[in-house]
C-alpha positions in Angstrom: -8.5 -39.5 9.1 -11.4 -39.2 6.5 -13.7 -36.3 6.5 -16.7 -35.4 4.6 -16.2 -31.5 3.7 -18.8 -29.1 2.4 -17.3 -27.4 -0.4 -20.0 -25.7 -2.2 -23.8 -25.9 -3.3 -24.5 -29.6 -3.1 -20.9 -30.6 -3.2 -18.6 -32.3 -1.1 -15.4 -34.3 -1.1 -14.2 -36.7 0.9 -10.6 -35.6 2.4 -7.7 -36.4 4.9 -7.3 -34.5 7.5 -4.8 -34.8 10.3 -6.7 -36.5 13.6 -7.6 -33.8 16.2 -5.5 -33.3 19.3 -7.2 -33.2 22.3 -7.4 -29.0 23.1 -7.1 -29.8 27.5 -7.1 -32.1 29.9 -11.0 -32.2 30.4 -11.5 -33.8 26.6 -11.7 -36.6 24.9 -10.9 -37.9 21.5 -13.7 -40.0 20.1 -14.2 -42.3 16.7 -17.5 -41.7 15.4 -19.7 -45.0 15.0 -22.7 -43.8 13.1 -23.8 -39.9 12.6 -27.2 -38.9 11.3 -28.1 -36.4 8.3 -29.8 -33.7 10.4 -31.9 -31.0 8.6 -29.8 -28.5 9.7 -26.8 -30.4 8.1 -29.1 -29.9 4.8 -29.2 -26.4 5.1 -25.6 -26.1 4.6 -25.7 -28.2 1.4 -28.5 -26.9 -0.2 -27.8 -23.0 0.5 -25.1 -20.9 0.7 -26.5 -18.4 3.2 -28.3 -19.7 6.0 -30.3 -17.2 8.6 -28.6 -14.5 6.7 -25.4 -16.3 7.7 -23.1 -17.3 4.7 -21.7 -20.7 5.3 -17.9 -20.7 5.3 -17.2 -23.4 2.8 -15.3 -25.5 3.3 -17.0 -26.4 6.4 -17.1 -30.2 8.7 -20.5 -30.5 9.9 -22.4 -33.4 11.5 -23.8 -33.4 15.2 -26.0 -36.4 15.8 -24.2 -39.3 16.4 -22.7 -42.2 18.7 -19.3 -42.8 19.2 -16.5 -44.7 20.5 -13.8 -43.5 22.9 -10.1 -43.7 21.8 -8.3 -41.2 23.7 -9.2 -39.3 27.5 -7.6 -36.3 28.4 -5.6 -36.5 32.2 -8.5 -35.1 34.1 -11.0 -37.0 32.7 -13.1 -39.5 35.1 -15.6 -42.3 34.9 -14.7 -43.1 31.2 -11.8 -44.9 29.6 -10.7 -46.0 25.7 -13.3 -48.5 24.1 -16.5 -46.8 26.5 -19.1 -46.6 24.0 -21.3 -43.0 24.5 -24.2 -40.9 23.0 -23.3 -37.1 22.6 -24.5 -34.3 23.6 -23.4 -31.9 20.6 -24.1 -28.4 22.7 -21.2 -27.1 24.7 -22.6 -24.5 26.9 -20.2 -22.1 29.6 -21.9 -22.6 32.6 -21.4 -19.3 34.1 -23.2 -16.8 32.0 -26.5 -15.0 32.8 -28.4 -17.8 30.5 -26.7 -20.8 32.0 -27.2 -19.6 35.6 -30.8 -19.7 34.9 -30.7 -23.1 33.4 -30.5 -21.9 29.9 -28.0 -23.7 28.5 -29.0 -24.2 25.1 -29.0 -20.3 24.9 -25.7 -19.8 26.6 -23.7 -16.6 25.7 -20.9 -18.4 24.6 -22.2 -21.5 23.0 -20.1 -24.0 21.1 -21.9 -26.6 19.1 -20.6 -29.8 17.2 -20.7 -29.3 13.9 -21.9 -25.7 13.1 -19.7 -23.6 10.9 -17.4 -21.4 12.9 -17.5 -22.8 16.0 -17.1 -26.6 16.1 -15.7 -29.4 13.4 -18.8 -32.0 13.6 -19.0 -35.6 13.1 -18.9 -36.2 9.5 -15.7 -37.6 10.1 -14.1 -40.6 11.6 -12.3 -39.1 14.6 -13.5 -35.8 16.5 -13.1 -34.0 19.7 -15.9 -33.0 22.7 -15.5 -32.5 26.7 -16.3 -35.3 28.8 -18.7 -33.7 30.0 -21.0 -34.0 27.2 -20.6 -37.8 26.9 -23.5 -40.2 27.9 -22.1 -43.8 28.4 -24.3 -46.9 26.6 -25.5 -49.5 28.8 -25.8 -52.8 26.7 -29.4 -52.1 26.5 -29.1 -49.7 23.7 -27.7 -49.8 20.3 -25.6 -47.2 18.9 -28.3 -46.5 16.3 -30.6 -46.0 19.0 -28.4 -43.6 20.8 -27.9 -41.3 17.7 -31.1 -40.9 17.4 -31.8 -39.6 20.8 -30.3 -36.3 19.8 -33.0 -35.6 17.8 -36.0 -37.4 20.1 -34.6 -34.7 22.5 -35.6 -32.1 20.4 -38.9 -33.2 20.5 -38.6 -33.8 24.3 -37.7 -30.0 24.8 -40.5 -29.1 22.5 -43.2 -30.7 24.3 -41.9 -29.2 27.5 -42.2 -25.9 26.0 -45.6 -26.5 25.0 -47.0 -27.6 28.7 -50.1 -29.5 26.7 -53.1 -31.3 28.7 -53.5 -35.0 27.6 -57.0 -33.6 25.8 -54.9 -31.6 23.8 -55.7 -31.3 19.7 -52.1 -31.0 18.4 -51.0 -30.8 14.6 -47.4 -31.7 13.8 -46.2 -30.1 10.0 -43.6 -31.6 8.6 -43.0 -35.1 9.4 -39.0 -35.7 9.5 -37.5 -37.6 12.0 -37.8 -34.8 14.7 -41.5 -34.5 13.8 -42.2 -38.2 13.9 -40.0 -38.3 17.2 -42.9 -35.7 18.3 -45.3 -37.7 17.4 -44.2 -40.7 19.3 -43.6 -38.5 22.3 -47.3 -36.9 21.9 -48.6 -40.8 22.2 -46.3 -41.8 24.9 -48.0 -38.9 27.0 -51.0 -39.8 26.6 -52.2 -37.4 23.5 -54.1 -39.0 20.8 -55.9 -36.5 18.6 -52.7 -35.7 16.3 -52.8 -34.3 12.8 -49.7 -34.4 10.8 -48.9 -33.4 7.2 -45.4 -33.6 5.0 -45.0 -33.3 1.4 -43.2 -36.7 1.4 -45.6 -39.3 0.8 -43.4 -41.7 2.8 -43.1 -39.2 5.6 -46.9 -39.0 5.1 -47.1 -43.0 6.0 -44.4 -42.7 8.3 -46.6 -40.2 10.7 -49.3 -43.2 10.7 -46.9 -45.4 11.6 -45.5 -43.0 14.3 -49.3 -42.8 15.8 -51.0 -39.9 14.2 -54.8 -39.9 14.0 -54.5 -38.4 10.5 -52.0 -37.4 8.2 -52.0 -35.9 4.7 -49.7 -34.3 2.3 -48.9 -30.8 2.7 -49.3 -29.9 -0.7 -53.1 -30.6 -1.1 -54.5 -27.1 -1.4 -57.6 -28.1 1.4 -55.0 -29.3 4.1 -56.4 -26.8 6.4 -60.1 -27.5 5.7 -59.8 -31.1 6.0 -58.3 -30.7 9.2 -60.6 -28.3 10.5 -63.6 -30.1 9.2 -62.4 -33.3 11.8 -61.9 -30.4 14.6 -64.0 -27.4 13.8 -63.0 -25.2 16.8 -59.4 -25.9 15.9 -56.1 -26.9 17.6 -54.8 -26.0 20.9 -51.1 -26.5 19.4 -49.3 -26.8 16.3 -45.9 -27.7 16.4 -44.2 -26.5 13.2 -41.2 -28.5 12.3 -40.2 -27.9 8.5 -39.5 -24.2 8.6 -41.5 -23.4 5.4 -43.5 -20.6 5.3 -46.5 -21.5 3.9 -46.7 -24.2 6.3 -46.3 -21.5 9.2 -49.4 -20.0 7.5 -51.3 -23.1 7.8 -50.4 -23.4 11.5 -52.0 -19.9 12.3 -55.1 -20.9 10.5 -55.2 -24.5 12.3 -54.5 -23.3 16.3 -57.8 -22.0 17.9 -57.9 -18.5 19.3 -55.4 -18.6 22.4 -53.7 -21.4 20.9 -49.7 -21.9 21.1 -47.2 -22.6 17.4 -44.4 -24.1 18.4 -41.8 -23.2 15.8 -39.0 -25.9 16.0 -38.2 -26.0 11.9 -35.2 -23.4 10.9 -36.5 -21.1 7.8 -33.5 -20.8 5.6 -34.2 -16.9 5.1 -33.2 -14.6 7.6 -36.6 -13.2 7.5 -40.1 -14.4 6.3 -43.4 -13.1 6.3 -46.4 -13.9 9.1 -50.2 -13.3 8.8 -50.0 -10.7 11.7 -53.4 -9.7 11.5 -54.4 -13.4 11.8 -52.1 -13.6 15.0 -53.2 -10.7 16.8 -56.9 -11.5 16.4 -56.6 -15.1 17.5 -54.4 -14.3 20.6 -52.2 -16.8 19.2 -48.6 -17.6 21.0 -45.6 -18.4 19.0 -42.7 -20.0 20.6 -39.3 -20.7 19.6 -37.4 -23.9 19.4 -33.7 -23.6 20.3 -32.2 -26.7 20.0 -32.7 -28.5 23.3 -31.9 -27.9 27.2 -30.8 -31.2 29.1 -33.1 -33.8 27.1 -30.6 -36.1 25.9 -30.5 -38.2 28.6 -34.3 -38.1 29.0 -34.5 -39.5 25.6 -31.7 -42.0 26.3 -33.8 -43.5 29.5 -37.1 -44.0 27.3 -35.4 -45.4 24.2 -33.5 -47.9 27.0 -36.6 -49.2 28.8 -38.5 -49.8 25.4 -40.7 -46.8 26.5 -40.9 -45.8 22.6 -39.2 -47.1 19.7 -37.4 -45.0 17.3 -34.7 -47.2 15.4 -37.2 -47.5 12.6 -36.4 -43.8 11.9 -33.3 -44.6 10.0 -34.1 -45.5 6.6 -30.8 -45.2 4.7 -27.1 -46.0 6.0 -24.2 -45.1 3.6 -20.6 -45.0 4.2 -18.6 -41.9 4.4 -17.1 -42.4 1.3 -20.8 -42.2 -0.3 -21.3 -38.8 0.7 -22.6 -37.4 -1.9 -24.9 -39.7 -3.0 -26.3 -39.9 1.2 -26.5 -36.6 1.5 -28.6 -35.6 -2.0 -30.9 -38.8 -1.4 -31.6 -36.7 2.2 -32.1 -33.3 0.5 -34.4 -34.8 -2.0 -36.0 -36.8 0.2 -35.7 -40.0 -2.3 -36.3 -43.3 -2.1 -38.9 -42.8 1.1 -35.6 -41.2 2.8 -36.6 -40.6 6.7 -33.6 -40.7 8.8 -30.2 -41.2 6.5 -27.3 -41.7 8.5 -23.0 -42.6 7.9 -22.0 -45.4 9.5 -18.2 -46.4 10.2 
């Protein structure tokens, strides 16, 4: 099979690899039909160290996908070859203290699709997952929508953690696909005062299209004062989706005393500095987000029922053989890139 291997900084190769074997009778062989490039995939493309961990090149990443079942293990029930499925990329053990408390996303023994050193990803023609991690797709949802349910599920989980009232005034700093999904969900749940920022002009425009009440360039020196001129008391919550230290500083200034920062973006360095005196004096709560926790089916349900529209988030489509160009476009946000996807 053909697979995209990350081989070094901003370097990929299309290689022929053996088709994966089923590791047990509960697993399924899947053919990738569409796979989205996530910001966390791009971390391994643009940096050889992420969160203090060296990237073990070569590696096969990718976790946002919709797929077709090719082969099933002998103990798999409810699925058959030819079925189209959405994929929950996180495999939790189900028996550790975290799983028993319902915190499957912080499982002690977690394995994640496309996380280097854990599982090979879906940037390939075929990959393997346990049947328990698959959701069968109805005819009313497209493969593209099913792939987008994974980033939407992260936004859904983040909103669950934030516990906002519909009257809340909120910020979304970073309007890539997850930030845009957040805005879409905020509007769906009745929150209308949404202030969004991004460094990409295309993503600023996309934020307005998603439903932000105001959006501006994060590179503008007066971005904080511009927002506070519209909300002088500050915001109840800010979703920081970029992982950029400057954006986190802006979040600290934007939230009102007693407010919350919901940290979704992943900083590439292991350590960053925070304005601790401001955090303390304003008694700000920082809520860190670890992927998502059993929100994929909720996201799929909203998409299937047409209660939210997300297909427009896909801006560019490439074949596997165009991996270098696709990843460079996504990393550099060229040509108005939002979600860049591989279509097989």
